[in-house]
C-alpha positions in Angstrom: 0.0 0.0 0.0 2.9 2.4 0.8 6.5 1.9 -0.5 9.5 3.7 1.0 12.7 4.1 -1.0 15.8 6.0 -0.1 17.6 8.0 -2.7 20.6 9.5 -1.0 19.3 11.8 1.7 15.7 11.7 0.3 13.0 9.2 1.3 10.5 8.7 -1.5 7.2 7.7 -0.1 5.0 6.2 -2.8 1.3 5.6 -2.2 0.2 2.5 -4.1 -3.4 1.9 -3.1 -5.1 2.6 -6.4 -6.8 6.0 -6.1 -5.1 6.4 -2.6 -8.3 7.3 -0.9 -8.4 7.9 2.8 -9.9 5.0 4.8 -8.7 3.3 8.0 -6.1 1.0 6.3 -4.7 3.8 4.2 -4.5 6.2 7.1 -2.7 3.6 9.2 -0.2 2.7 6.5 0.5 6.4 5.7 1.1 7.2 9.4 3.4 4.2 9.8 5.4 5.3 6.7 5.7 8.8 8.0 6.9 7.4 11.3 9.7 5.5 9.5 10.7 8.5 7.5 10.8 10.9 10.4 12.5 8.3 12.6 15.5 7.9 10.3 18.8 8.6 12.1 20.6 10.0 9.0 19.8 13.4 7.4 16.4 13.0 5.6 14.0 14.9 3.4 10.7 13.5 2.1 9.1 13.2 -1.3 5.4 12.0 -1.4 4.0 10.6 -4.6 1.4 8.3 -5.9 1.2 5.6 -8.6 -0.1 5.6 -12.1 -3.0 8.0 -12.8 -3.5 9.1 -9.2 -1.7 11.1 -6.5 -4.8 10.8 -4.2 -8.5 11.3 -4.7 -9.2 12.1 -1.1 -11.8 10.5 1.2 -13.1 7.0 0.4 -16.7 8.3 0.0 -18.1 5.0 -1.4 -16.8 3.1 1.7 -17.9 5.9 4.1 -21.5 5.9 2.7 -21.7 2.1 2.9 -20.0 -0.3 5.3 -17.9 2.4 6.8 -20.7 4.7 7.7 -20.2 4.3 11.5 -16.5 5.2 11.1 -16.9 8.2 8.7 -16.2 10.8 11.4 -13.1 9.1 12.5 -11.8 8.8 9.0 -12.3 12.6 8.4 -10.5 13.3 11.7 -7.7 10.9 10.7 -7.2 12.6 7.3 -7.1 16.0 8.9 -4.5 14.9 11.3 -2.4 13.6 8.4 -2.6 17.1 6.9 -1.5 18.6 10.2 1.3 16.1 10.5 2.7 16.8 7.1 2.2 20.6 7.4 4.4 20.7 10.5 6.7 17.8 9.5 10.2 18.0 10.9 11.4 17.1 7.4 11.3 19.2 4.3 8.5 17.7 2.2 7.9 17.7 -1.6 4.7 16.5 -3.2 5.5 14.9 -6.6 2.0 15.0 -8.1 2.1 12.2 -10.6 -1.7 12.2 -11.4 -5.0 13.4 -10.1 -5.0 15.2 -6.8 -8.6 15.8 -5.9 -10.2 17.0 -2.6 -8.2 15.6 0.3 -5.5 14.5 -2.1 -5.1 18.1 -3.2 -5.0 19.2 0.4 -2.3 16.6 1.2 -0.2 18.1 -1.6 -0.8 21.6 -0.2 0.4 20.4 3.2 3.9 19.7 1.7 6.5 22.4 1.6 6.8 22.3 -2.2 4.8 20.8 -5.1 6.0 19.5 -8.4 3.3 18.4 -10.9 3.6 16.5 -14.2 2.5 18.4 -17.3 1.0 15.6 -19.3 -1.5 14.0 -17.0 -3.6 14.7 -13.9 -5.7 17.5 -12.5 -5.5 19.4 -9.2 -9.1 20.1 -8.0 -11.2 20.9 -4.9 -14.5 19.5 -6.1 -16.5 19.7 -2.8 -18.8 22.5 -4.3 -19.9 20.1 -7.1 -20.2 17.2 -4.7 -22.4 19.2 -2.3 -20.0 18.6 0.5 -19.1 21.6 2.8 -15.4 22.0 3.6 -14.4 21.5 7.2 -12.8 24.7 8.7 -9.3 23.1 8.7 -9.7 22.2 5.0 -10.6 25.7 4.0 -7.7 27.0 6.2 -5.0 24.9 4.6 -6.1 25.9 1.1 -6.1 29.6 2.1 -2.8 29.3 4.0 -0.9 27.8 1.1 -2.3 29.4 -2.0 -2.7 32.9 -3.5 -6.1 34.3 -2.4 -7.7 34.5 -5.9 -6.5 31.0 -6.7 -7.9 29.6 -3.5 -11.2 31.4 -4.2 -11.5 29.9 -7.6 -10.7 26.4 -6.4 -13.2 26.5 -3.6 -16.0 28.4 -5.3 -15.9 26.8 -8.8 -14.3 23.4 -8.4 -12.2 24.1 -11.5 -9.7 21.5 -12.5 -6.1 22.7 -13.1 -3.6 20.8 -15.2 0.1 21.0 -14.5 1.0 24.0 -16.6 -2.0 26.1 -15.4 -1.4 25.0 -11.8 2.1 26.5 -12.2 0.7 29.7 -13.6 -1.8 30.1 -10.7 0.7 29.4 -8.0 -0.7 26.0 -7.0 2.6 24.2 -7.7 6.2 25.3 -7.8 7.3 23.4 -10.8 5.6 21.6 -13.7 7.7 19.0 -15.5 7.3 16.0 -17.8 6.6 12.7 -16.1 10.2 11.4 -16.7 11.6 14.3 -14.6 9.0 14.3 -11.8 10.9 12.3 -9.1 14.3 13.6 -10.0 13.1 17.2 -9.9 11.3 16.6 -6.6 14.4 14.9 -5.0 16.6 17.7 -6.2 14.4 20.2 -4.3 14.2 18.2 -1.1 17.9 16.9 -0.8 19.6 20.3 0.0 17.4 20.6 3.1 17.9 17.1 4.6 20.4 18.1 7.3 18.4 21.0 8.7 17.4 20.8 12.4 14.2 18.8 12.7 13.2 20.4 16.0 13.6 23.9 14.7 11.9 22.9 11.4 8.8 21.7 13.2 8.7 24.7 15.5 9.0 27.2 12.6 6.2 25.4 10.8 4.0 25.4 13.8 4.6 29.2 14.2 3.8 29.8 10.5 0.6 27.8 10.5 -0.6 28.0 14.1 -4.2 28.7 13.2 -4.5 26.2 10.4 -3.0 23.5 12.7 -5.4 24.4 15.5 -8.3 23.8 13.1 -6.8 20.6 11.6 -6.0 19.1 14.9 -9.5 19.6 16.2 -9.5 22.5 18.6 -12.2 24.5 16.7 -15.5 23.4 18.3 
């Protein structure tokens, strides 16, 4: 479900669960993989990527509306805490967006420090407006905290899909490259920061995103 591969000082975390939708097994596997990456003794930076056509398509809505109905609230909470964990990670993180990043998948990418998206496949989209699903406060906050205001507005209000080149133009991603260069570009961004102090990194991120983290971690009732 999750593969970890070290390339020099960079750990590449590859999500390999189809559409990489958030449900209990996926959340558990992702947390375990993040534990391993963050627990490495040597200097480490992190690249998150998916497999095939999908980076991540967010919540497993089909499961949550069926057999997982009783666990739906816990799954949303677990996903939000993943976002918080990545947003204040002690490692520098890069999202290598290999395919579709929709809803929670898009927010996972936004939680990373940098984003690289392939130019020939995949869309970045916040489709909740078209699904009739209101954003949770932490979700809205992470979008607003990490994107230019007008871009965040368009994503949230219209549900527009952005391909790699347009995502670069609108400030959603930092680089847009062909698929063949996606991982090498992402690791080249991450690697120079692998030796930075993890304690200071986490503290600085918590200072930068204090309100978003409060909302994601649940202290918003």
